[in-house]
N, C-alpha and C positions, 0 to 999 in steps of 0.2 A: 740866512733865516734868523728870525728873532730868537732870543733865549727862551727855552721851553719850560724850564723848571727853576723855581726859586723857593728855597725853604730856609727857615731860621729856627735854630734850636738853642735855647738858653740853658746853660748848665752852671749852677753855682758850685764851685769846688772849694772846699775847705778840708785839707788833709786831716785825717784822724790823729789824735794824740796832741792837739794843740788847742790852747784856749783862744777865745774869740779876739782878745786884744793882742795876741801874738801872730795871728794868721790873717793874711789879706783875703778879701773876698774876690774870688776869681770868676769872671763870667766868660764863657766860651760860646761864641756865636758861630754857627755852622751855615755857611752860604754855599748853595749848590745850584748849578745850572748846566745845561747841555745845549749845544748847537749841532748843526749838521756835521761839523768837523772837530769839535772839541768837547771835553768834559771837565768841569771845575768842581772840586770839593775843597773848600778852604775854611779852616777854622781861624777865627780871630779871638785873641785873648785880650781882655780888658780887666783892669784892677779896680777894686772899690774898697771903701772902708779905711783908706789911709788918712792919717792925721793931716798931712800936707795936701790939701785939695788942689792947690795950684800945680804941684808936682804930678799929682795923679792925673789931672786933666791933660797936662802937657805930654806925659808919657803915653796915655791912651790915644791921644791924637797922633803921635808919632807912630805907634804900632799900627793904627788903622791906615794911615797914609802909606806906610811901608808895604803893607800887604796889598792894598788897592793898587799901588804902583806896580808891584810884581805881577798881579793878575792882568793889569792893562798891558804890560809888556808881553806877557804870554799871549793874550788875545791878539795882539798885533802880529806877533810872529806866527801864530797858528793860522790867522787869516791870510797872511801873505804866502804861506806854503800849502794852502788848502788844496786837497786832491793829490798831494805828493805821496800819500801812503794810504793803504787800505784800512789801517787802524786809526781810531780817533786820537787826537792829541790830548794829553792829560796834564792837569795841574792839581796836585794834592798838597794840602798843608794841614798838618796835625800838630796840636799843642800838647806836649808831654810835661805835666807838672811834676818836677822831681823833688821839690822841697818847698814847704810853706809853713814855717813856724819860726819862733825866735826872731821875729821882725826881719825875716829874710825870705825872699822868693827866688827860686831857681827853676827856670822853664827852658825847655828845648823845643823849638819849632822844627819839625821834620818836614821838609819840602821835597816833593818829587815832581819833576817836569819831564814829559816825553814829547819831543817834537820830531819824531822820526828817527830812523837809524836802528842799530842793533838793540839799544836799550836807552832808557832815560837817564837823568842825572838826579841823584839824591844829595841834599845838603842839610846840615843841621845848623840852626841859628840859636845859640844860647842867649838867654837873658837872665842876668843875675842882679837882683835889686835889694839894696839895703833900705827897707821901708822906714827904719828908725831915723836914718840920716837923709832920707829922700834923695837917693842917688843910685845910678846904675854902677855896677862894680866890675872892674877888670881884675884879672888874676893877681897882678902886682899890688892891687889895693888891699888885699887880704893880709899881706905880710909886712913885717917891720922894715925889712931892707932887701936889697937885690940878692942877698945871699940865699934867698929861698930857692933860686934857680938851681943851685948846686944840690940842695936837698932833694928837690923834686926829681932832678936828673938821676941822683943816686937811687932813689926809691924806684924809679922806672927801670933802671938797669938791674936792680935786684929782682924785679918781676920778670924781666927778660931771661935772667939766669935761672930763676926758679921754675919757669914755665917754657922751656925751649920748644916744645911741640906746638904750643899755642901761637908762638910768634916766629916759627921757622920760615914762614913765607914772606917776611918783611924784607924789602930790598934796600931799605935805608934805616939808619939808626935814629930812633926818636930822641930828640933833644930840644930843650928850651933855649931860645936865643933872645938876646936883648931886642933885636929888630923884628922878631917874629911874634905876631899876635897869637897867643895860645888860647884855644877854646877849652872851656870847662863848664861843669855844672856841679851842684852840691846835692848829696843825698843824705839820709839820716846818719850814715856812718863814714862817708867818703867824700873826698874831692876827686872828681873824675876828669882826667885830662883825655881829650880825644883828638884824633887826626882823621881827616876825610879820606875817602877813596882816592887812590892814585898818589897820595903824598908819601905813603910808606909801603903800599902794596897795590895789587891789581884791583880792579873795580869789584869783582865778585867777592873779594875778601871783606868788603864793607868797611865800616869805621873801625879804627883801632883804638881801643880804650884802655886806660890804666886807672884802676881804682886805688887811690892812695888814702889809707886810713887817716881820718882827721885827728885821731888821738896821737899819731906819730908826728903830726904837724903842729901840735898845741904850742910848743915852745917857740915856734917861728911866726905864729899868727899875731896880728895886732891885738891888743887887749880887747877891743870892741868886737872882734870876731871869734874870740874864744867861746862865745856863746853857742857857736855852731858845733863845737866838740860834744859828742854825746856823753852823758853821765853814765856811771856804772849801772844805775837803776834803769835808765832808758835802754842801754845796750842789753841788759839782762832780759828785759821785757820783749825784745825783738829778736832774740836768738831762737 
């Protein structure tokens, strides 16, 4: 059957506490539709107001194509298994803006897909953008040298030791490796390292996160990213 419902919601997001020239304009488009066998609720994030319009257009195109491709893949899988379950198959994508100031944007797309079975799968897709230099940022890009891994591993180990109850159900020790892509996002106060379900613990445990204070990383960050470290005035206003 044809798609029954389609709606679009535009939301301009500029996080509080930042001036217009420091924050990107974020548009979130909400696309929803339902068929006889599936339900899709997908938010698409698009950036505006960047100085580098070519980078902005390229990035927005990539984000749109990536989400459209994921939905098309879901539609194909849902159609091929139509009727295998009494529950409708589900595709949800939500954009969580974690940081948008100091010429830096950090967003996590939370995507949940159910195609039958005991439960669906949830994944987080982080997007970290230096709007000043017009580039996406990997974890290693933030730091002066590879020595940052030892520092982050040390801080993570300290959290494990300080909060044994919170992490008692981990079946593997979290550690950053040269060959392993480490997922992260930025908040007002922290660099947050996260690991998906099944990597360190069982599915119901969810994502395992470690909030590492940016102030403790100040000496390891590249000069251009020390702007992410909160000032005493900002920290006081948010306590």
